[in-house]
One Martini backbone bead per residue (centre of mass of N, CA, C, O) as a GRO file, in nm:
protein
  119
    1MET     BB    1  -0.972  -0.555   1.001
    2ASP     BB    2  -1.124  -0.284   1.049
    3ASN     BB    3  -0.937  -0.002   1.132
    4THR     BB    4  -0.652  -0.134   1.056
    5VAL     BB    5  -0.328  -0.214   1.035
    6THR     BB    6  -0.254  -0.446   0.742
    7TRP     BB    7  -0.042  -0.268   0.572
    8PHE     BB    8   0.248  -0.225   0.364
    9GLU     BB    9   0.465   0.011   0.172
   10VAL     BB   10   0.712  -0.004  -0.084
   11ALA     BB   11   0.842   0.256  -0.294
   12THR     BB   12   1.014   0.215  -0.618
   13ASP     BB   13   1.256   0.232  -0.896
   14ASP     BB   14   1.422  -0.018  -0.722
   15PRO     BB   15   1.325  -0.326  -0.652
   16GLU     BB   16   1.586  -0.494  -0.640
   17GLY     BB   17   1.730  -0.319  -0.428
   18ALA     BB   18   1.510  -0.343  -0.209
   19GLN     BB   19   1.519  -0.646  -0.181
   20ALA     BB   20   1.814  -0.663  -0.094
   21PHE     BB   21   1.792  -0.484   0.154
   22TYR     BB   22   1.541  -0.609   0.314
   23GLY     BB   23   1.633  -0.901   0.295
   24GLY     BB   24   1.908  -0.858   0.440
   25LEU     BB   25   1.800  -0.714   0.702
   26PHE     BB   26   1.508  -0.904   0.759
   27GLY     BB   27   1.436  -1.163   0.563
   28TRP     BB   28   1.272  -1.096   0.334
   29THR     BB   29   1.027  -1.194   0.098
   30PHE     BB   30   0.946  -1.228  -0.262
   31ALA     BB   31   0.638  -1.193  -0.469
   32ARG     BB   32   0.466  -1.184  -0.736
   33ASP     BB   33   0.177  -1.003  -0.845
   34ASP     BB   34  -0.047  -1.122  -1.105
   35GLU     BB   35  -0.339  -0.980  -1.073
   36GLY     BB   36  -0.236  -0.705  -1.154
   37PRO     BB   37  -0.104  -0.424  -1.344
   38LEU     BB   38   0.127  -0.416  -1.149
   39ASP     BB   39   0.446  -0.391  -1.005
   40TYR     BB   40   0.401  -0.632  -0.755
   41ARG     BB   41   0.531  -0.731  -0.428
   42MET     BB   42   0.528  -0.963  -0.195
   43ILE     BB   43   0.565  -0.958   0.162
   44ASN     BB   44   0.756  -1.168   0.378
   45TYR     BB   45   0.807  -1.296   0.672
   46PRO     BB   46   0.970  -1.476   0.877
   47GLY     BB   47   0.728  -1.727   0.931
   48GLY     BB   48   0.509  -1.632   0.762
   49GLU     BB   49   0.182  -1.704   0.623
   50ARG     BB   50   0.157  -1.406   0.503
   51PRO     BB   51   0.134  -1.127   0.368
   52ALA     BB   52   0.231  -0.776   0.492
   53GLY     BB   53   0.331  -0.661   0.208
   54GLY     BB   54   0.462  -0.418  -0.040
   55LEU     BB   55   0.625  -0.384  -0.363
   56PHE     BB   56   0.653  -0.088  -0.558
   57ASN     BB   57   0.683  -0.004  -0.894
   58THR     BB   58   0.707   0.327  -1.011
   59LYS     BB   59   0.884   0.402  -1.266
   60GLY     BB   60   0.909   0.721  -1.178
   61GLU     BB   61   0.593   0.828  -1.124
   62PHE     BB   62   0.670   0.819  -0.816
   63PRO     BB   63   0.752   0.861  -0.514
   64ALA     BB   64   0.924   0.750  -0.276
   65HIS     BB   65   0.798   0.508  -0.023
   66ALA     BB   66   0.674   0.453   0.323
   67ILE     BB   67   0.365   0.293   0.421
   68PHE     BB   68   0.052   0.275   0.558
   69HIS     BB   69  -0.244   0.055   0.584
   70VAL     BB   70  -0.600   0.077   0.603
   71GLN     BB   71  -0.866  -0.106   0.673
   72VAL     BB   72  -1.187  -0.077   0.512
   73ALA     BB   73  -1.528  -0.087   0.430
   74ASP     BB   74  -1.516   0.218   0.277
   75VAL     BB   75  -1.354   0.426   0.071
   76GLU     BB   76  -1.547   0.654   0.007
   77ALA     BB   77  -1.629   0.716   0.304
   78ALA     BB   78  -1.339   0.767   0.412
   79CYS     BB   79  -1.277   1.005   0.227
   80ALA     BB   80  -1.507   1.188   0.320
   81LYS     BB   81  -1.427   1.193   0.619
   82SER     BB   82  -1.147   1.308   0.585
   83GLU     BB   83  -1.239   1.576   0.457
   84SER     BB   84  -1.421   1.663   0.704
   85LEU     BB   85  -1.136   1.664   0.888
   86GLY     BB   86  -0.904   1.797   0.670
   87GLY     BB   87  -0.834   1.613   0.459
   88LYS     BB   88  -0.675   1.445   0.172
   89VAL     BB   89  -0.713   1.337  -0.155
   90ILE     BB   90  -0.478   1.210  -0.380
   91MET     BB   91  -0.583   0.904  -0.442
   92LYS     BB   92  -0.833   0.710  -0.632
   93VAL     BB   93  -0.941   0.354  -0.645
   94ILE     BB   94  -1.205   0.189  -0.806
   95ASP     BB   95  -1.133  -0.088  -0.907
   96ASP     BB   96  -0.827  -0.235  -1.013
   97GLY     BB   97  -0.908  -0.543  -1.133
   98ALA     BB   98  -0.845  -0.714  -0.836
   99GLY     BB   99  -1.057  -0.621  -0.595
  100THR     BB  100  -0.953  -0.317  -0.525
  101ASP     BB  101  -0.978  -0.053  -0.303
  102PHE     BB  102  -0.807   0.274  -0.308
  103ALA     BB  103  -0.610   0.520  -0.108
  104TYR     BB  104  -0.455   0.837  -0.080
  105LEU     BB  105  -0.373   1.025   0.211
  106ARG     BB  106  -0.390   1.340   0.392
  107ASP     BB  107  -0.329   1.477   0.668
  108THR     BB  108  -0.326   1.766   0.873
  109SER     BB  109   0.013   1.736   0.882
  110GLY     BB  110   0.098   1.578   0.585
  111SER     BB  111   0.057   1.284   0.605
  112VAL     BB  112   0.087   0.974   0.444
  113PHE     BB  113  -0.176   0.735   0.357
  114GLY     BB  114  -0.357   0.429   0.347
  115ILE     BB  115  -0.645   0.275   0.190
  116PHE     BB  116  -0.860  -0.031   0.200
  117HIS     BB  117  -1.059  -0.269  -0.010
  118ARG     BB  118  -1.140  -0.608  -0.021
  119ARG     BB  119  -1.362  -0.813  -0.217
   0.00000   0.00000   0.00000
């Protein structure tokens, strides 16, 4: 559903360590996503029917983070609206090769969050 938090992401340069930590703490399970070019692992909750989040291997190229993602109808339009409201677009990818548009934004207080649209 558009304009709702539908995904979360944990990013780290130690994905095996993060899997051990979150799997041990919450019982989450992980499965590699072979659709895109990134080392990305889908996170499932115990008893969940579908992935609820992802674990991203930054390979040291980005800072570690844990953020939420909001599904939107149009990433370009949401980026433009964010900027008109005083936000900043940190990174934007239109068509990642796996059918997803996404962006990382910074709100007016400095907090980072993500938006995405899956085609």
